[in-house]
N, C-alpha and C positions, 0 to 999 in steps of 0.2 A: 459638376462634381469631378468628372474625369480631368477637366482642365486644372481644377484646384489641386487634385492629387499630383498631377505632373509638376506643377509649380512647386509644391511642397518637396517633392523628390529632388528637383533641381536646386532648390534652396539648401537642402541638406548636403547635396554634393559640393556646393560652393563652400558651405561652412566647414566641411571636412577638409577641403583643399586648403583652407586658410589656417587650420590648426597645425602648429609646428610638430614635426615628427622626429623620431630618432635619427632619421637619415639626414636631417638638417644640421645635426651636430658635426663639428669638425672631428675628423678621424686621423689616424696615422697615415692613411692613404692620401688624405688631403695634404698633409704635411709633405709627404713624398712628392706629390705632384707640384707643390710649390717650390721645393728644392730643385726639381728637374727644370722648372720654368726659369729659375735663376741661372742654372748651368747652361741652358739653351739660349739665353738672352745675349745680345751683342754686348761685349765687354764683361760678360759674366765669368764666374770662377770655373776652373777645370772641375772642381768637386765641391760638395757641400755635405755636411753631416749635422744631424740633430740628435739629442738624447732627451728622453722624457722619463722621469722617475715618478711612479705613483703606485700605491698599493704594495710597496716593498720591492718593486721590480723595475729594472732599467731597460728601456726599449731604445734601440739604436736604429736610426733611419739615415741611410747614406746613399748618395748618388754621385755619378761622375767619376773622377779619378783623383786619387791621392797623389799620384805621380804621373805626369803626362807622358812619360816614356814607356809606361806599361799599364795594362788593364788592372782594375781593382779600385773600389771605392775606399774612402777613409774608414778607419776602424776606431772604436771608442778607446782603444788602448794605445793608439799612436800618439807620440808627443807633438806638441805645437806651442807656439808662443801665444800666451793669453792676453798680451797687450795690456790695455788699461784696466782690465779686470783685476790686475795686480793692485790697483788702488783700494779695492775692497779688502785685500789682504793686509795692506798697511793700515787701513782703518781698523781691522780686527786687532792688530798689534797695539795700536794706540788706545783703543777702547779697553783692551785687556789691562794695559798699564794704568788706565784711569780706575778700573775696578780694583786694582791692587793698591791704589792710593799713591802711586808713584808719579802720576800726572793728573792735571786738571784741565778740563776743556776751556776754561777761561784764562788759563795762563797764556802769556804773550811770548812772541818770538824773542823780544828783548830779554825776557827773563830766562828763557831756555837756551837760546843760542846768541849770546851777546856779541858775537863776532859778525853778525849779519848787518846789512845796511840799517842805519838808525831810522830811516823813514819807514822801513818795514816793521819796526819794533812793536807797534800797537796791535798787530794782527794776532788773533788768538788761535789756539789749536782747533777750536770748533770751526772758525772761519777758514782755516786751511783745509780741514777735512770736507767742508761744504762748499769750497771754491767761492767764498764771498769776501775774501780778504783783500783782493785787488793786487796780489803779487803777480808780476808779469810772467808770462809763459815762455820758458826758455826755448821751446820748440819753434817759436815764432821769430826768434832772434836771427839776425844775419850771421852772427858768429857761429851759432850751432849749425846752421845750414851749410856754411862754408866748411866746417869741420867734417860734416857728413859727406860732402862732395869730395873733399881732399883725401880723406882716409876713413872710409866707412867702417872698417874693422878695428880701428884704434880703440884701445881701452881708455875710458874717460872716468875719472874719479867723481863721486857725487859733489865734492866741493868745486870741482871744475865746472860741473853742470850748472850749479848756482852762479858761478862766475860769469856765465854767458849773459846774465841780466843783472848782475850785482850793482851796476851803475845806473840802472833804470828806476824811475820813480814808480810808486804804486799806480795802478790803472784807475783806481777810484777810492773813495773813502771806505775803509773797512766796514763791512756790515750793511752797505747801502745797495749793493748790486750782486748779481750772480755772474761769474765769468770763469769758465773752465780753465784751469791752469795746471799743467804738469809739474811746475815748480813746487806747488803746494805739497805734493806727496814726497818729493825729494827731501824737503825740509822736515816732514813728519818722520821719515826714516832716520835723518840725522839727529833729530830730537830723541828718538827711541834709543839710538846708540849712545848719546850723551848721558841719558838718564840711567841706563843699565850697565854701561861700560862693556857692552857686548856688540859683536858685529850684527848688522841687520839680518844677514842670512841665517845666523844662528837663532835669532829671535823668531824668524819665520818658522824654522824647524820646530822649536820647542813650543811655541804658542799656537801655531796653525797647522803645519804639516802633520805633526805627530798626533795632535788632539783629534784631527778629522780623518786620520788614517790615509793620508795622501802619499802613498808609497811611490807614485810615479810623477810627483811634482818636485821641482827643484828651482834654484835661483842662480843660474849661470851668469857670469859676467863676460863670457867670451862667446863668439859666434856658434861653435858647434852645438848641435842638438843631440840628445840621447836618441839612439835608434830603438825601435823604428819610429819614424816621424812622418807627419803630413807635410808634404812639400808646399812651400808658400811661393806665390807667383805675383808678378805684375801681369795684369790681364792682357790677353792677345789684342792686337789692333789690326787694322786693315792691311798694314804693311809688315807687321812683325808678330811672331808667335808668342805664346806665354813665356815670360822670362823668369827663371827660377831665382828667387832672392832669399831662399830659406836661410842661408848662412852668410849673406852679403853684409849685413849690418851687425855691429857689436851691440848686444843688449845692455852693455854697461851705460850707454847713453840714455837709457830709460830707467835704470836702477829701480828704486822703490815705486816709480810710477808706471813700470811696464815690463820688467825683465823676466818675470816668472815664466817657466815652462811647465806645462801640465798636459793632461790628456782629456778628451771629452768626458770620460767617466769620472776622473778625479775632479774635474771642474764642476761637474754636477754634484759630486759629494761635498765639495767646498761650500757651494752656495746654500746647500741644505744645512750644513753645519753652522754657517754664518747666521742664517735666520733662526736656526734651532738652538741658539744660545750655547754653543760649544766653546766660545771664546770669551764671552762676557755675559753679564746677567741681564734680567729684564729691565732694570733701572737704566742701564747703559743703552739698551735697545730703544727705550722710550726717548732718550736724548738723541739717539741716532736718527730716529724717525720724526725729526722736526723739519717739515718740508718747505722748500722754497719753490712756489708754483712757477712753472715755466723753466725751471732749471733742467736743461736737457743734458743727457750723457753725450759722450763723443765717440762714435756717432749716436744720434738719437735712437732710442729703442722703440718698441711698439707702443701704440696708443699715446695717451697724454703723459708726458714726463714731468716729474718733480724731483728736486735734489734734496737729499738728506746728508748725513755725515758718512762719506765713503759708501753711499748706497743711493740708489734711485728707485722711485716708485713709478711703475708702469700701469696706468689705468686703461685697460682695454675694454672692448665691448663685451667680453666674456668674464671679466673680473680683474682683480688687481694682483700683480706679482711685484717682487722687490729684487733688485740685482744691480747689474752693471754691464756696460758694453766695453769694447776695446778695439783699437785700430793700430796695427803695426805693419810695416812692409811685408806683404804676403799673407796677412791674416786679418779677418774682421770677426769679432766675437760678441756673443750675448749669453749671459747666464742669469737666471732669475728663479726665485722660489716663492712659494706661498708664505704667508706671515708666520706660520708655525714650522716651516722648514720640512713639511712632510711630502711635498711635491716640488719638483724642479724641472727646468728645461734649459737646454743649451743649444745654440746654433753656431756653426763655424763654416765660413767660406774661406778658401785658400787664395784670396786676393785681399788687398787693402780695402778699406771701407769705400763703397761706391758712392756716387752722388746722383742727384737728379732722379730720373725715373727709376733707375735700378735700385737706388736706396729706398724709394717708396715701395718698390716691389719686395725688397728684403724685409722691410718693416711689416708689410702685409703678411708675409710668410711667417714671421715671428708671432704675429697676432694669431694666425691659424694654429701655430704650435702651442701657444698659451691656451687657446680654446680647447684643443685636443687634450692638453694636460688637465684642464679643469672640468672636462667632460661636458662642454657646452658648444 
């Protein structure tokens, strides 16, 4: 009997050990440790910052340095380039115009911008927003790369941007594949201007910035950033320290695909508003959430990625969030929210998007942040 009692006690202890406890959940402390690991890794950023919004409260977690020349981590109110998360803004503008009846998702480039290459003509608005139209990516062109090397601070008009690939054929038959293309959102911005007879920057202000209360968000087309700002760097190497590239490149070369400047707190507010139907209605959101499995954002975000219209779905071990990532010299960004927009998370590193092991590490930290956001 005594031996039986001991066995029963041991069995209970094992069973208790196997039951998940509250301590197994991801916490803000776990997120901080993950960010510190990124900063301490070879080729890692000087600093990193995450924001988590839940229960009506914004929590900021920051490590490392915003500026390598002095102590102090990044703050949620410091400006930064949000890179390709700007595509979610152009998507908000386009879907708002669809809601107003000024634009249709099945309208083609030939109908809306007849001056564009004839071969591109059949590509629809939905295909441009979802990167399934096959339009070549200007950032991969030799002409764009030569321009960036020759005069990185030069102002480039959006028509010139399209001109880098205007003589190139479609990469594939529209609607048959997914392939991320920065040119898509340049065209979406030009379409919005043509339909409304307003400058794209003004449309951003009236449709997005004002509606979401983004008082620290702007659309500059020249290199200077509003102060204070998070400094952006090329990561340090074995032979060279971190190189400050905050204002080295003109954002005009990214225009509607990546020129927006915001802050971590404003970016968190934007993605909540985007999912929370501040810019368009539930019918438009349903159209937006038509997913292309395996369509990864650039860089890929946490978990399993799927592409919608100017939005990505991130299915993680703790649940699903929706948002966008971004990559610009000096900054790699991630912003996502729950389907109802009540909870949101952002992460910012002040280097360009890493590759290989460091990218995998970043995605793991983003997953931890999502788990902390969702309480899992």
